[in-house]
Each structure stands twice: as C-alpha cells, then as structure tokens.
C-alpha positions in Angstrom: 105.4 87.3 131.6 107.9 89.4 129.7 108.8 92.6 131.6 109.1 94.7 128.4 105.7 93.8 127.0 103.0 96.3 127.9 99.7 94.4 127.8 96.6 96.4 127.2 93.5 95.9 129.3 89.9 96.5 128.2 90.1 99.8 130.1 93.1 100.8 128.1 91.2 100.0 124.8 88.2 101.9 126.0 90.3 105.1 126.5 91.1 105.0 122.7 87.6 104.2 121.6 85.0 106.9 120.7 81.6 105.4 121.5 78.4 106.5 119.8 74.9 105.3 120.4 73.5 102.6 118.1 77.0 101.8 116.8 79.6 99.2 117.7 83.3 100.1 117.1 86.1 97.6 116.9 87.4 98.9 120.2 84.1 97.8 121.9 84.5 94.2 120.8 88.2 93.4 120.3 89.7 90.8 122.6 92.3 91.4 125.3 94.3 89.1 127.5 95.8 89.2 131.0 98.5 86.5 130.8 100.9 86.2 127.9 101.3 83.9 126.1 99.0 81.5 128.0 95.8 83.3 127.3 96.5 83.4 123.6 95.7 79.7 123.3 92.2 80.3 124.7 91.4 83.2 122.4 89.2 82.7 119.4 90.9 85.7 117.7 93.2 84.7 114.8 95.0 88.1 114.6 97.1 89.7 117.3 97.9 93.5 117.2 101.3 94.6 118.5 102.9 98.0 118.5 106.7 98.8 118.1 107.2 102.4 119.2 110.9 102.9 118.3 113.1 104.7 115.8 116.5 103.6 116.8 117.1 101.4 113.7 116.2 104.3 111.4 118.7 106.6 113.2 121.3 103.9 113.1 120.9 104.0 109.3 121.6 107.7 109.2 117.8 108.3 108.7 115.3 110.7 110.1 113.7 109.5 113.3 110.0 109.6 114.0 108.8 106.0 113.5 108.0 105.7 117.2 105.0 107.9 116.6 103.0 105.6 114.2 101.6 103.1 116.8 99.2 105.2 118.9 97.4 107.1 116.0 97.2 103.8 114.1 95.7 102.0 117.2 93.2 104.8 117.7 92.1 104.6 114.1 91.9 100.8 114.1 89.8 100.8 117.3 87.3 103.3 115.8 86.5 101.3 112.7 82.9 100.1 112.7 82.5 96.5 113.8 80.1 95.1 111.2 79.6 92.3 108.7 82.8 93.2 106.9 85.1 93.0 109.9 84.1 92.1 113.5 86.1 93.2 116.5 86.1 89.7 117.9 88.5 88.7 115.1 91.3 90.8 116.5 93.1 90.6 119.9 94.9 93.8 120.9 98.0 92.7 122.8 99.8 95.9 123.5 103.2 97.3 122.7 106.9 96.4 123.3 108.4 98.9 125.7 111.6 100.5 124.4 111.7 103.5 126.8 115.0 102.6 128.3 116.7 101.9 125.0 115.2 105.1 123.5 116.5 107.2 126.3 120.0 105.9 125.6 119.6 106.7 121.9 118.2 110.2 122.6 121.3 111.1 124.6 123.3 111.1 121.4 123.6 113.7 118.7 124.3 110.9 116.2 127.0 112.8 114.3 130.0 110.6 115.0 130.9 107.2 113.8 131.2 106.0 117.4 127.6 107.1 118.1 126.3 105.3 115.0 128.0 102.2 116.2 126.5 102.6 119.6 123.0 103.0 118.1 123.6 99.8 116.1 124.3 98.0 119.3 121.1 99.3 120.8 119.2 97.9 117.9 120.2 94.4 119.1 118.2 95.0 122.3 115.2 95.9 120.1 115.8 92.7 118.1 115.8 90.5 121.2 112.6 91.9 122.6 110.6 91.9 119.4 111.8 88.4 118.4 110.7 86.8 121.6 107.2 88.3 121.4 106.6 87.4 117.8 107.9 83.8 118.4 105.4 83.3 121.2 102.4 84.7 119.2 103.2 82.6 116.2 103.8 79.5 118.3 100.3 80.0 119.8 98.9 79.6 116.2 98.1 83.3 115.8 99.0 85.8 113.1 100.7 89.0 114.5 99.9 92.3 112.9 102.8 94.5 113.8 102.8 98.3 113.5 105.5 101.0 114.0 109.2 101.3 114.2 111.9 101.2 111.5 112.4 98.4 109.0 115.1 97.0 111.2 112.2 95.1 112.8 112.0 92.9 109.7 114.8 90.8 111.2 113.2 90.0 114.6 109.8 89.5 112.8 111.3 87.0 110.5 113.4 85.2 113.1 110.6 85.2 115.6 108.0 83.8 113.1 110.5 81.2 111.8 111.3 80.0 115.4 107.6 80.1 116.4 106.6 77.9 113.5 109.4 75.5 114.1 108.7 75.2 117.8 105.0 74.5 117.1 105.9 71.8 114.5 104.5 73.6 111.5 107.9 73.7 109.8 110.7 71.2 110.2 113.6 73.5 109.3 113.8 77.2 110.2 113.2 79.6 107.4 110.2 81.4 106.0 109.5 83.4 102.8 108.8 87.2 102.9 107.1 89.5 100.4 107.9 93.2 100.9 106.5 96.3 99.1 109.3 98.8 99.4 111.4 101.3 97.4 114.5 99.7 98.9 115.5 96.0 99.3 116.9 96.7 102.8 119.6 94.2 102.1 122.5 96.4 102.9 125.8 94.9 104.3 126.1 93.2 107.6 127.7 96.2 109.2 125.8 96.3 112.5 122.1 96.3 112.9 120.0 99.1 111.4 116.9 99.7 109.4 118.6 99.0 106.1 119.8 95.5 106.7 117.1 93.6 108.5 116.6 91.2 105.6 120.3 90.8 105.1 120.7 89.5 108.7 117.6 87.2 108.4 118.9 85.8 105.1 122.5 85.3 106.4 121.1 83.3 109.4 118.7 81.2 107.3 115.6 82.6 108.9 114.7 84.1 105.5 114.4 81.5 102.8 112.9 83.3 99.8 112.5 87.1 99.5 110.6 89.1 96.9 110.4 92.9 96.8 107.7 94.7 94.9 108.4 97.9 93.1 111.9 98.9 94.2 113.1 102.3 92.9 115.9 101.9 90.5 117.8 105.0 91.6 117.7 104.1 95.3 119.4 100.7 95.5 123.1 100.1 95.3 124.9 98.1 92.6 126.2 95.6 95.2 122.7 94.9 96.5 121.3 94.5 92.9 124.1 92.1 92.1 123.3 90.0 95.1 119.8 89.5 93.8 121.1 88.8 90.2 123.4 86.1 91.6 120.8 84.3 93.6 117.7 84.2 91.5 116.5 81.0 93.2 116.0 82.8 96.5 115.9 86.6 95.8 113.6 88.5 93.4 112.5 92.0 92.8 110.7 94.1 90.2 111.0 97.8 89.8 108.7 100.7 90.2 110.0 102.1 86.9 109.3 98.8 85.0 105.7 99.0 86.2 104.7 102.6 86.0 107.3 104.3 83.8 108.3 101.8 81.1 104.9 100.0 81.6 106.5 96.6 80.9 103.9 95.0 83.1 100.8 96.0 85.1 100.8 96.5 88.8 98.7 93.4 89.3 101.1 91.4 87.2 104.1 92.7 89.2 102.3 91.9 92.4 101.6 88.3 91.3 105.2 87.8 90.2 106.3 88.5 93.8 103.4 86.4 95.3 104.1 83.4 93.1 107.8 83.6 94.0 106.9 83.2 97.7 104.0 80.7 97.5 105.8 77.5 98.5 106.2 78.3 102.2 104.8 80.3 105.1 105.3 83.9 104.3 105.7 87.2 106.1 103.9 90.1 104.5 105.5 93.5 104.8 104.9 97.0 103.5 107.2 100.0 104.0 105.1 103.2 104.1 108.0 104.8 102.1 106.4 103.1 99.1 103.3 105.3 99.2 103.3 108.8 97.7 103.5 111.6 100.3 103.0 109.4 103.4 105.1 110.8 106.3 107.9 108.4 106.8 111.6 108.2 107.3 112.2 108.3 103.5 109.1 110.0 102.3 108.6 109.7 98.5 107.0 112.1 96.0 106.7 109.3 93.4 105.3 106.1 94.7 102.2 103.9 94.9 98.7 105.3 95.6 97.1 104.3 98.8 94.6 102.2 96.8 97.5 100.3 95.1 99.1 99.7 98.5 95.8 98.3 99.8 95.4 96.1 96.8 98.9 94.7 97.4 98.2 93.9 101.0 94.8 92.3 100.3 96.1 90.1 97.5 99.2 89.0 99.4 97.1 88.1 102.4 94.6 86.2 100.2 97.1 84.3 98.0 99.9 83.5 100.4 100.1 81.4 103.6 100.8 84.5 105.7 102.4 84.1 109.1 102.7 87.8 110.0 101.9 91.3 108.7 104.2 94.3 109.3 103.6 97.9 108.5 107.0 99.8 108.8 108.4 103.2 108.8 105.3 105.4 109.3 106.3 108.7 111.0 103.3 111.0 111.5 105.4 113.4 113.5 107.2 114.2 110.2 104.0 115.4 108.6 103.9 119.0 107.3 100.7 119.5 109.4 100.7 119.3 113.1 97.6 117.1 113.4 98.2 114.3 110.9 95.3 111.9 111.1 95.8 110.5 107.6 98.7 108.2 108.4 96.9 106.4 111.2 93.8 106.0 109.1 95.8 104.6 106.2 97.4 102.0 108.5 93.9 101.1 109.8 92.8 100.5 106.2 95.8 98.3 105.6 95.1 96.3 108.7 91.5 95.7 107.7 92.5 94.8 104.2 95.0 92.2 105.5 92.5 90.5 107.7 89.8 90.5 105.0 92.3 89.1 102.4 93.6 86.4 104.8 90.1 85.5 105.8 89.1 85.2 102.2 92.0 82.7 101.7 90.8 80.7 104.6 87.3 80.6 103.2 88.4 79.6 99.6 
C-alpha cells in the first residue's frame, strides 16, 4: 500500500453522488477497491480514475496556481453522469487521488518571487513526480488504462515514465518508451532547468520514456524559437501543427490536423493528453480567448482514443478557482464530457 495514495471507498463515492428515483448514476455503479494494486487485477473495469490535486509545477513555471481545484468538481460531475447504454458505471474504477498535502504546504509557505524560491518549488515537483509515477506504473502494469485529472502539465513526465515502465514490467513492450499525442497551445518542451509544468515532455524525451511526440494546434506566438527548432531538427520523433494553420490560414481542416498527429503516433502504445488551456475561455493556468471549442476538444479526445493504442488519458491544467464566477460548474462538467468521450472512443476501437 502506498501511504500517499488516498483510496476511495464506496461510501466516499456515495457522498459525491446525487441519487434520484428510477435513475442510476455512474456513482451508483462504478467499481472501487480496498487493496492497491492487488485488487486491480480482479476488477473487470478497464479504466481507472485518478486525481492529482496539486499546482506546484505551474507555480514553478511562473504560472498562476489553481490546478489543484479541478479534481473534486470533475469527480462529482463524472459520478453524476447517467449510467445507461452509452456508458455503464461498471466500466470505470474510481481509485482515488494522490495526496500532496505535505508538499503543497511547503509550497504555500513561499511568496514565489525570488529565484531561490522558484528553485525550491522545482525541487518539490520531483516529489510530485515520484508519487505520480509509481501509481501510474502499477495501474498500467495491471493491464488498466488510467484516466488522470488535475494538476499542472508537469505531470506529463511521471505519466509517461510510469506508463512506459508499467508496460515494460508487464512485458507489453521490450524497451522503454511510448508515444504521446497532446492537444495544447504549448509544446511544454522547455529546457531541462529543473522540473516544472513547461518541461514535462522535455524530461520524458531526454530519458527515453517518450519515443514520439505530436502536438495538435500549438499557438505560433506562444512557443519559443529554440523549442520550434528542436522539432524542426528531429522530424522523425517530434511533430506539431499550429492553431493558425488550421483556423486562420485554413491550410487544413481540424480533422485533417488531428489525423496528422494521430498517424504520427500510431506505431506504439500512446498516451493521450489535453491541456485545458487549448479550449476557449476555460479557467486554467494560461486561459485563452482564442482556442478550440469544447466540441472540437471532445472530437479530438474521441478520435485519439479510437484510433490510437492508448495507455493513459490525462486532462491537465484545469483551474475552476480562477473562474470569473464563484460557482464554476462548467469546468467539471466539461472534464466529465471528455472522460466519457475517451472511454467511448477507446471502447469503439476495441470493438472494431
């Protein structure tokens, strides 16, 4: 048992579920476990839901905190989806969340204005990395697909590393390294300057946990020359297309751009990621006024799940606390839609 993994009981799930007569919500039929990871092997559920309530990596990248607030509203919205012929609760196991309270307290003691404090935050991210990586590794090794919600995009690194190591330990791949597709205004391939939300993919690539990496719809004005040059100089392993080429110049359709990224990643197990910064007006650490529509984001998730051999799904950077209204229910509901779309897409692939 991992001391920092908070496992949810059926009683915990019930506290989030709003029951109504003659209806069955996902929360009334999702699976739970007592012992991790042993009980995973006995579960019929293919998908394992995990929360990452932290924002240390965002703050270590000079960003606005708040990504620790995505998990609970997302969970509540997911559990209150109807369990019906389109998605049954039994398909999903709700594991719980990784506890970062001790690390968050250390981060909260800083005002984050000095270089020394930023360096300290980046050291704290390494504790986040270690905890997330171990949980993801064990879920994937058990033959399940983790669906990961919350936290900054620093968690791309432990997601990728954990999935890669889990697949290798279970004999599904012989050498470490998986592909990843990411829908994001940024590549998050900043320099190896200490861990933060802007370089999760850099560290995974440097350590060969990340084999091929494709980014859908980066924003041309928000990626550095050095990062763009890195992609240009390694076209065999790195690929992106830009938001402007799709929606402004209209050189290709959104579906064509999505398929470019999918086809680039098809030859291996693949992590599927989406940064909520990519969607117009979603409260996030780098909220955009010009991005994808929620429907386009859902289409991307569904198609990636259907056409790729997905080994995990990660929804990053949501920050409902940064909404301009006090009671933001939309972000949690959008995350619930994305989770359902991923499961339906992946299940469709299985049934093809």
